[in-house]
C-alpha positions as CSV (number, residue, x, y, z in Angstrom):
1,M,-29.5,45.2,58.6
2,T,-28.1,48.2,60.5
3,T,-28.3,51.7,59.5
4,H,-25.3,53.8,58.7
5,Q,-23.8,56.1,61.2
6,N,-24.7,59.9,61.2
7,T,-22.4,62.1,59.2
8,P,-19.8,63.5,61.7
9,N,-18.5,66.9,62.0
10,F,-15.5,66.7,59.7
11,S,-13.6,69.6,61.3
12,E,-13.4,67.6,64.4
13,V,-11.9,64.5,62.5
14,N,-8.2,64.1,62.2
15,E,-7.2,64.9,58.7
16,E,-5.2,61.7,58.3
17,Q,-8.5,59.8,58.9
18,L,-10.2,61.3,55.9
19,P,-9.7,60.6,52.1
20,V,-6.9,62.9,50.8
21,A,-8.4,66.1,49.5
22,Q,-8.3,67.0,45.8
23,H,-6.1,70.1,46.3
24,K,-3.5,68.0,48.1
25,L,-2.8,65.7,45.3
26,H,0.7,65.6,43.7
27,G,2.1,65.4,40.1
28,W,4.4,62.6,38.8
29,K,7.7,64.5,39.7
30,H,6.8,64.3,43.4
31,F,6.7,60.5,43.1
32,A,9.6,60.0,41.0
33,G,11.6,62.0,43.5
34,L,10.2,60.3,46.5
35,Y,10.9,56.7,45.1
36,A,14.4,57.7,43.9
37,G,15.3,59.2,47.3
38,E,13.9,56.2,49.2
39,H,15.3,53.5,47.1
40,V,18.7,55.0,46.2
41,A,19.5,54.7,49.7
42,A,21.9,53.4,52.5
43,T,20.4,49.9,52.2
44,E,22.0,49.7,48.8
45,F,25.4,49.5,50.4
46,V,24.2,46.7,52.6
47,I,22.2,44.6,49.7
48,G,24.8,45.4,47.1
49,A,27.4,43.8,49.1
50,T,25.3,40.8,50.2
51,F,24.8,39.7,46.7
52,V,28.6,39.7,46.4
53,A,28.8,37.5,49.6
54,L,26.0,35.2,48.6
55,G,27.8,34.2,45.4
56,A,25.5,35.4,42.6
57,S,27.2,35.4,39.1
58,T,27.6,38.5,37.1
59,I,25.0,37.5,34.4
60,D,22.5,36.5,37.1
61,I,23.0,39.9,38.7
62,L,22.5,41.9,35.4
63,L,19.5,40.0,34.2
64,G,17.9,39.0,37.5
65,L,17.8,42.4,39.0
66,L,16.4,43.7,35.7
67,I,13.4,41.3,35.7
68,G,12.9,41.3,39.5
69,N,12.7,45.1,39.6
70,L,10.5,45.3,36.6
71,L,8.1,42.9,38.5
72,A,8.2,45.1,41.6
73,M,7.4,48.1,39.6
74,C,4.5,46.5,37.9
75,S,3.2,45.5,41.3
76,W,3.1,49.0,42.4
77,W,1.4,50.1,39.3
78,L,-1.1,47.5,39.0
79,I,-2.1,46.6,42.7
80,T,-1.1,49.4,45.1
81,A,-1.6,52.6,43.1
82,P,-5.2,51.8,41.7
83,I,-6.5,51.0,45.1
84,A,-4.9,54.0,46.8
85,V,-6.2,56.4,44.1
86,E,-9.8,55.0,44.2
87,T,-10.0,55.2,47.9
88,R,-7.6,58.2,48.7
89,L,-7.0,56.3,52.1
90,S,-4.0,54.8,53.8
91,L,-4.0,51.0,54.3
92,Y,-4.5,51.5,58.0
93,N,-7.7,53.5,57.6
94,Y,-9.0,51.2,54.7
95,L,-8.4,48.1,56.9
96,N,-10.4,49.7,59.8
97,K,-13.3,49.8,57.4
98,I,-13.3,46.2,56.5
99,A,-11.7,44.4,59.4
100,G,-12.7,46.5,62.5
101,N,-10.6,48.0,65.3
102,S,-9.1,44.8,66.7
103,M,-7.3,43.5,63.7
104,T,-6.4,47.1,62.6
105,K,-4.8,47.9,65.8
106,L,-2.9,44.6,65.7
107,Y,-1.7,45.2,62.3
108,N,-0.8,48.7,62.9
109,W,1.4,47.6,65.8
110,A,3.1,45.0,63.6
111,N,3.9,47.9,61.1
112,V,5.1,50.1,63.8
113,V,7.6,47.5,64.8
114,I,8.6,46.7,61.1
115,F,9.2,50.2,60.0
116,S,10.7,51.3,63.1
117,V,13.4,48.5,62.7
118,I,13.9,49.3,59.2
119,S,14.3,53.0,60.0
120,A,16.8,52.1,62.8
121,A,18.9,50.1,60.4
122,M,19.2,53.1,58.1
123,I,20.1,55.4,61.1
124,T,22.8,52.8,62.0
125,V,24.1,52.8,58.5
126,S,24.3,56.6,58.4
127,S,26.2,56.5,61.8
128,T,28.9,54.2,60.3
129,A,30.1,57.1,58.4
130,V,30.2,59.5,61.1
131,R,32.2,57.1,63.2
132,F,35.3,57.7,60.9
133,L,35.4,61.4,62.2
134,F,35.9,60.1,65.5
135,D,38.2,57.3,64.7
136,I,35.7,54.8,66.2
137,P,36.2,51.1,65.1
138,A,33.7,49.5,62.7
139,Q,30.4,48.1,64.6
140,L,30.3,44.6,63.4
141,D,28.8,42.9,66.5
142,W,25.0,42.9,67.2
143,Y,25.6,45.1,70.0
144,P,27.5,48.5,70.2
145,N,31.0,48.3,71.8
146,S,31.5,52.1,71.9
147,L,29.8,54.7,73.8
148,S,30.8,57.2,71.4
149,F,29.1,55.4,68.6
150,V,25.9,55.3,70.6
151,A,26.2,59.2,71.0
152,I,26.6,59.5,67.2
153,V,23.6,57.2,66.7
154,L,21.5,59.6,69.1
155,A,22.7,62.6,67.1
156,V,22.0,61.2,63.6
157,G,18.7,59.7,64.7
158,S,17.3,62.9,66.1
159,I,17.6,64.6,62.7
160,V,15.7,61.7,61.2
161,V,12.8,62.0,63.7
162,F,12.7,65.7,63.3
163,V,12.1,65.5,59.5
164,A,9.7,62.7,59.6
165,M,7.5,64.4,62.2
166,Y,6.5,67.1,59.6
167,G,4.8,64.8,57.2
168,F,4.6,63.7,53.5
169,S,5.6,67.1,51.9
170,T,8.7,67.3,53.9
171,V,9.8,63.8,53.4
172,A,9.2,64.1,49.7
173,D,11.1,67.6,49.4
174,F,14.0,66.0,51.3
175,S,14.1,63.0,48.9
176,K,13.6,65.1,45.9
177,L,16.5,67.2,46.9
178,C,18.9,64.1,47.5
179,A,17.9,61.7,44.8
180,P,19.8,63.1,41.8
181,W,22.9,63.6,43.8
182,L,22.6,60.1,45.3
183,F,22.3,58.5,42.0
184,V,25.3,60.3,40.5
185,I,27.5,59.4,43.5
186,F,26.6,55.7,43.4
187,V,27.7,55.5,39.9
188,G,30.6,57.7,40.3
189,G,31.7,55.5,43.2
190,S,31.7,52.4,41.1
191,F,33.5,54.1,38.3
192,V,36.4,55.2,40.4
193,L,37.0,51.7,42.0
194,F,36.6,49.8,38.9
195,P,40.2,50.3,37.5
196,E,41.4,48.9,41.0
197,L,39.4,45.7,40.2
198,S,40.5,45.6,36.6
199,N,44.1,45.8,37.6
200,H,43.6,43.1,40.1
201,V,42.0,40.7,37.7
202,L,43.5,41.7,34.3
203,G,46.6,43.5,35.2
204,S,45.4,46.6,33.5
205,T,43.5,49.7,34.7
206,T,41.6,50.0,31.5
207,L,38.8,47.9,29.9
208,S,38.7,47.1,26.2
209,G,35.0,46.2,26.2
210,F,32.0,44.8,27.8
211,S,33.7,41.3,27.8
212,D,36.2,42.8,30.2
213,F,33.5,43.9,32.5
214,I,32.0,40.4,32.6
215,A,35.4,38.9,33.2
216,I,36.2,41.2,36.0
217,G,32.7,40.6,37.5
218,D,33.0,36.9,37.4
219,A,36.5,37.0,38.8
220,S,36.3,39.5,41.6
221,I,32.7,40.6,42.3
222,W,29.9,38.2,41.5
223,T,32.1,35.2,41.3
224,G,29.3,32.5,41.5
225,T,30.6,31.3,44.8
226,N,29.7,32.3,48.4
227,A,31.9,33.2,51.2
228,A,32.4,29.4,52.1
229,G,33.5,28.6,48.7
230,E,30.2,26.8,47.7
231,K,27.9,27.5,44.7
232,G,26.1,30.7,45.3
233,I,22.5,31.8,44.5
234,G,21.2,31.7,41.1
235,L,19.0,33.7,38.6
236,L,15.7,32.8,40.4
237,E,16.9,33.8,43.8
238,V,18.1,37.1,42.5
239,I,14.8,37.8,40.6
240,G,13.0,36.6,43.7
241,F,14.8,38.9,46.1
242,A,14.4,42.0,43.8
243,W,10.7,41.4,43.6
244,A,10.3,40.5,47.3
245,A,12.4,43.2,48.7
246,N,9.5,45.6,48.8
247,S,6.7,43.2,48.8
248,I,5.6,44.7,52.2
249,T,4.9,48.0,50.3
250,H,3.4,46.8,47.1
251,F,1.8,43.4,47.6
252,G,1.4,44.4,51.2
253,L,-0.2,47.8,50.1
254,I,1.7,49.8,52.8
255,D,2.4,52.3,50.0
256,M,-1.3,53.2,49.8
257,A,-0.2,55.8,52.3
258,I,2.0,57.3,49.5
259,F,0.0,56.9,46.4
260,R,-3.3,58.2,48.1
261,F,-1.8,61.5,47.2
262,A,-1.3,60.7,43.4
263,K,-3.3,62.3,40.8
264,R,-3.3,59.3,38.5
265,K,-3.2,55.4,39.0
266,S,-0.4,55.4,36.5
267,Y,2.0,57.2,38.8
268,G,2.6,53.8,40.3
269,L,5.1,53.5,37.3
270,F,7.2,56.0,38.9
271,S,8.2,53.5,41.5
272,G,10.4,52.4,38.6
273,V,12.7,55.3,39.1
274,G,13.6,54.0,42.6
275,M,13.8,50.4,41.3
276,F,16.1,50.9,38.3
277,F,18.2,53.8,39.7
278,G,18.3,52.4,43.2
279,H,17.6,48.6,43.2
280,Y,19.3,48.0,39.9
281,L,22.2,50.5,39.3
282,A,22.8,51.3,43.0
283,W,22.8,47.6,44.0
284,I,25.3,46.9,41.1
285,S,27.5,50.0,41.9
286,A,27.5,49.1,45.8
287,G,28.6,45.6,44.8
288,I,31.5,47.0,42.7
289,M,32.3,49.5,45.5
290,G,32.3,46.8,48.0
291,A,34.5,44.4,46.0
292,G,36.9,47.3,45.0
293,V,37.5,48.4,48.5
294,A,38.1,44.7,49.7
295,V,40.8,44.4,47.1
296,L,42.2,47.9,48.0
297,L,42.3,47.0,51.8
298,K,43.1,43.3,51.1
299,T,40.3,42.0,53.2
300,T,36.8,40.5,52.5
301,I,33.8,42.2,51.8
302,S,31.9,40.8,54.9
303,S,34.5,42.6,57.2
304,L,33.5,46.1,55.8
305,D,30.6,48.2,56.9
306,P,29.1,50.9,54.6
307,G,31.1,53.6,56.2
308,D,34.3,51.7,55.2
309,V,33.1,51.2,51.7
310,A,32.0,54.8,51.0
311,Y,35.0,56.5,52.5
312,H,37.5,54.4,50.5
313,A,35.5,54.9,47.3
314,L,34.7,58.5,47.6
315,G,36.8,60.1,50.2
316,W,35.1,62.9,52.2
317,T,32.0,62.6,50.1
318,G,31.6,59.0,51.4
319,F,30.7,60.5,54.7
320,V,28.0,62.6,53.2
321,I,26.5,59.8,51.0
322,V,26.1,57.2,53.7
323,I,24.6,59.8,56.2
324,I,22.2,61.2,53.5
325,A,21.3,57.8,51.9
326,G,20.4,56.6,55.4
327,W,18.3,59.6,56.2
328,T,16.3,59.4,52.9
329,T,15.1,55.8,53.6
330,A,14.8,56.3,57.5
331,N,12.5,59.4,57.0
332,A,10.0,57.5,54.7
333,N,9.9,54.4,56.9
334,L,9.6,56.5,60.1
335,Y,6.7,58.5,58.6
336,R,5.0,55.2,57.8
337,A,5.6,54.0,61.4
338,G,4.2,57.2,62.7
339,L,1.2,57.0,60.5
340,A,0.5,53.5,61.7
341,A,0.9,54.6,65.4
342,Q,-1.5,57.5,64.8
343,S,-4.1,55.1,63.5
344,I,-3.7,53.2,66.9
345,F,-3.9,56.4,69.0
346,V,-6.4,58.3,66.9
347,N,-6.7,61.2,69.5
348,Q,-2.9,61.9,69.1
349,S,-1.5,63.9,66.2
350,R,0.6,62.2,63.7
351,E,3.6,64.4,64.7
352,R,3.4,63.4,68.4
353,T,3.2,59.6,67.6
354,T,6.0,59.9,65.1
355,A,8.1,61.6,67.7
356,I,7.4,58.8,70.4
357,V,8.0,56.1,67.8
358,G,11.1,57.9,66.8
359,V,12.6,57.7,70.2
360,V,12.3,53.9,70.3
361,T,13.7,53.7,66.9
362,V,16.8,55.6,67.7
363,I,17.3,53.3,70.7
364,I,17.0,50.3,68.4
365,A,19.4,51.9,66.0
366,C,22.2,51.9,68.6
367,F,22.5,48.0,68.1
368,P,24.2,47.3,64.7
369,F,22.6,43.9,64.2
370,V,19.5,45.7,62.7
371,F,21.3,46.6,59.3
372,S,23.6,43.3,59.2
373,Q,20.3,41.3,59.0
374,M,18.5,43.5,56.5
375,L,17.7,40.8,53.9
376,P,16.0,38.3,56.0
377,L,14.2,41.2,57.7
378,L,12.8,42.6,54.6
379,T,11.7,39.2,53.2
380,Y,10.1,37.7,56.4
381,A,8.4,41.3,57.1
382,G,6.9,41.0,53.7
383,L,5.6,37.6,54.5
384,L,4.1,38.8,57.7
385,V,2.0,41.6,56.2
386,V,1.4,40.6,52.5
387,P,-1.8,38.4,53.8
388,V,-3.5,41.7,54.8
389,G,-2.6,43.3,51.3
390,G,-4.4,40.1,50.0
391,I,-7.6,40.8,52.1
392,V,-7.8,44.5,51.0
393,F,-7.2,43.3,47.4
394,A,-10.0,40.8,47.6
395,E,-12.4,43.2,49.2
396,H,-11.8,46.1,47.0
397,V,-11.1,44.6,43.7
398,L,-12.7,41.1,43.7
399,F,-15.8,41.5,45.7
400,P,-17.6,43.9,43.3
401,K,-16.8,41.4,40.4
402,I,-18.5,38.5,42.2
403,G,-21.5,40.0,43.8
404,L,-20.1,40.6,47.3
405,T,-20.2,44.0,49.1
406,R,-17.2,46.2,50.0
407,Y,-17.2,47.4,53.5
408,W,-19.8,44.8,54.6
409,A,-18.2,44.5,58.0
410,K,-18.5,48.2,58.5
411,Y,-22.1,48.2,57.4
412,K,-22.9,45.4,60.0
413,N,-21.0,47.4,62.6
414,I,-18.6,44.5,63.2
415,T,-15.5,45.6,65.3
416,R,-13.8,42.3,65.3
417,S,-13.8,40.7,61.8
418,V,-13.6,36.9,62.1
419,P,-13.0,36.3,58.3
420,A,-10.0,38.8,58.2
421,I,-8.5,37.6,61.4
422,A,-8.9,33.9,60.7
423,S,-7.5,34.5,57.0
424,W,-4.5,36.4,58.3
425,A,-3.7,33.7,60.8
426,A,-4.3,30.9,58.5
427,A,-2.2,32.7,55.8
428,L,0.8,33.0,58.3
429,V,0.6,29.4,59.1
430,F,0.5,28.6,55.4
431,G,3.4,30.8,54.4
432,F,5.8,30.0,57.3
433,G,4.8,26.5,57.0
434,L,6.0,26.5,53.4
435,N,9.0,27.9,54.5
436,A,9.7,25.3,57.3
437,L,9.0,22.6,54.7
438,D,11.4,24.2,52.3
439,V,8.9,23.7,49.4
440,M,10.4,26.8,47.5
441,S,12.7,29.6,47.7
442,F,11.6,31.8,50.6
443,Y,11.9,34.9,48.3
444,Y,8.9,33.7,46.4
445,L,6.7,32.6,49.5
446,F,4.6,35.9,49.3
447,I,3.1,35.0,46.1
448,P,1.2,31.7,47.1
449,T,0.6,33.2,50.5
450,W,-1.1,36.2,48.9
451,F,-3.4,34.0,46.7
452,F,-4.2,31.6,49.7
453,T,-5.4,34.6,51.6
454,I,-7.6,35.9,48.9
455,V,-9.3,32.6,48.5
456,I,-9.7,32.1,52.3
457,Y,-10.9,35.6,53.1
458,T,-13.4,35.6,50.1
459,A,-15.0,32.2,51.3
460,L,-15.2,33.3,54.9
461,A,-16.6,36.9,54.1
462,K,-19.4,35.4,52.0
463,K,-20.1,33.0,54.9
464,Y,-20.2,35.9,57.4
465,G,-22.6,38.2,55.4
466,A,-20.5,39.8,52.7
467,D,-23.3,38.7,50.1
468,E,-26.3,40.3,52.0
469,D,-28.1,43.4,50.9
470,Y,-26.5,46.8,52.1
471,S,-28.2,49.1,49.8
472,D,-29.2,51.6,52.2
473,A,-25.8,51.8,54.1
474,I,-24.1,52.1,50.6
475,I,-26.2,55.2,49.7
476,A,-25.4,56.7,53.2
477,D,-21.7,56.1,52.6
478,E,-21.9,57.7,49.2
479,Q,-23.7,60.7,50.7
480,E,-20.9,60.9,53.4
481,L,-18.2,61.0,50.8
482,K,-19.9,63.6,48.9
483,A,-20.2,65.7,52.2
484,I,-16.5,65.0,52.7
485,K,-15.5,66.3,49.3
486,A,-17.7,69.4,49.8
487,Y,-16.1,70.1,53.1
488,Q,-12.6,69.8,51.7
489,Q,-13.5,71.9,48.7
490,E,-14.7,74.7,50.9
491,A,-11.6,74.6,52.9
492,A,-9.6,74.6,49.7
493,K,-11.2,78.0,48.8
494,N,-8.9,79.8,51.4
495,L,-5.7,78.4,50.0
496,S,-3.3,80.2,47.6
497,P,-2.4,78.5,44.3
498,V,1.1,77.2,44.0
499,V,3.5,79.7,42.5
500,I,6.3,78.5,40.4
501,D,9.5,80.4,41.0
502,S,10.8,81.5,37.4
503,S,13.2,84.2,38.6
504,V,16.6,84.5,36.9
505,F,18.4,84.0,40.2
506,T,16.7,80.8,40.9
507,K,17.4,79.5,37.3
508,V,21.0,80.3,38.1
509,L,20.9,78.3,41.3
510,N,19.3,75.3,39.5
511,A,21.9,75.5,36.7
512,I,24.8,75.5,39.2
513,S,23.3,72.4,41.0
514,T,23.0,70.6,37.7
515,L,26.5,71.4,36.5
516,S,27.8,70.3,40.0
517,L,26.3,66.8,39.2
518,I,27.6,66.8,35.6
519,T,31.1,67.7,36.9
520,I,31.1,64.9,39.4
521,F,30.0,62.4,36.7
522,I,32.8,63.7,34.2
523,F,35.5,63.4,36.7
524,A,34.4,59.9,37.7
525,S,34.4,59.0,34.0
526,Q,37.9,60.3,33.8
527,V,39.1,57.9,36.3
528,M,37.1,55.0,34.9
529,F,38.2,55.5,31.2
530,F,41.4,57.5,31.2
531,S,43.6,55.9,33.7
532,D,46.2,54.1,31.6
533,T,48.5,53.3,34.4
534,M,48.1,52.8,38.2
535,S,49.9,56.0,38.9
536,I,47.6,58.0,36.6
537,Y,44.8,56.2,38.2
538,K,45.9,57.1,41.8
539,N,46.3,60.9,40.7
540,N,42.8,60.8,38.9
541,K,41.0,59.1,41.9
542,S,42.7,61.8,44.4
543,L,41.6,64.7,42.1
544,F,38.1,63.1,41.8
545,E,37.7,63.0,45.6
546,I,38.5,66.6,45.9
547,V,36.2,67.7,43.1
548,C,33.4,65.4,44.1
549,F,33.2,67.0,47.7
550,I,33.4,70.5,46.4
551,C,30.8,69.8,43.9
552,T,28.6,68.0,46.7
553,L,28.8,71.1,48.8
554,L,27.9,73.3,45.9
555,Y,25.1,71.0,44.8
556,F,23.3,71.0,48.3
557,A,23.9,74.9,48.8
558,T,22.4,75.8,45.6
559,A,19.7,73.1,45.5
560,Y,18.5,74.0,49.0
561,W,18.7,77.6,48.4
562,S,16.4,77.2,45.3
563,L,14.0,74.9,47.3
564,K,13.8,77.6,50.1
565,R,13.1,80.4,47.6
566,H,10.2,78.4,46.2
567,K,8.9,77.7,49.6
568,A,9.2,81.3,50.6
569,L,7.5,82.5,47.5
570,N,4.5,80.3,48.2
571,T,4.3,81.1,51.9
572,S,4.1,84.8,51.1
573,S,1.6,84.5,48.2
């Protein structure tokens, strides 16, 4: 048995490599805002429209998304958050302790690619809105067909990179600022287009009850048949996709990077804010908007890009929502990509690695195929990295229960873990093999693949030494953790406590921003419920677009002003 390494000088260790300090933990509002901002996002325009094109039925959408998103929320709550809170480490650093440098670097490279492509897709979606200002045609090919569009992507992407470079707090602040507005706008957009659909199906711009909603949905939105006129996806597929869409972050444990900042394990439940406001209401709203615009323009939903849908649903506000909705998701995923890159190049700062990854991401974003292939990208990316989540789950949760030792590879000074690498490789063959054989819906492949990995890794780890005695190394490890906490507590003494801005002026700013959102919702409701004829509907919709844009500017001006006052107060204190 080898002895544990000497305790390092923690001041020389990159902060990202250490467990999160106690004074840097965040409360539940932080995570509610972060998940709402990330998951009420530009992807919702793409995915909401895709469910329409795939031919899901209305009942399958309403029930399937409810069940699938509940399962996703529970996955964050019961799997990701507990491991993150107990270790205070990102997955990248945890994996290095149990699998060695070789596999960790390979895995981190995979995540750099995956999250860079997801970020690129969101930047592309944001750019589809800006193209309207310059009369650039929709970008529906896999490659850009306009140099002007490329210039727009470079401009939009540079802002995303700048925000992501400044870390978790900046990303979360940006998301919290945007999240309430995004939700109201998505719902408002569906409200103002529903009378158009109602008139198309029922010959009336008003609804008499929920049965009319179902009738309109079945006839014009979620028809049960796909674009080829064949029977579409069913309830199980809708549930499966809603659950699998974020398997990379919950079963795959990528969001350990986020929940390591949580004060409590139960904060995993606040992923539900993003799931039910974003992946439930926003997907449904996006489907309604897409179908409504298709009726309005007398075209098919597959020929529309997010910029088309947002502009014709919301007017000038449509430009703003597509841009901001893309930013909020791109920021979080580029932050993850930068974190993965920094774990590879440990001598470089996360800001520098994020900037480099960001440049590559913006170049990828110039090619529109990245957002048009969003569904298969998310599903197969999950299948690629979920086995690693299974390895970490086995090591952290299962090993102590069956007499095996956590971090045994670290204690043996193993730099290349054969059990981890072999388990990952076997799981990929298993998972993609099941997909090739068409044994089950590919949306659910991550589940048997996850369990398969746990079994294989546990057996191999025991064979390679996880059941040996590492008492001395464990004691040394515990002493090192105590030393890290002591170092962090000493560093925290020089920090000023957070000051809450309770001034009257800030309260007025917050009141104005809240009233702005309420006003948008009221005017959207007026279009939905008080448009008795098409002429009244058109007048109401035109008025809504004006009010919505003014209130949007007012909301961001006051909300950002309030945020800056809070930041300034804490900077000066």
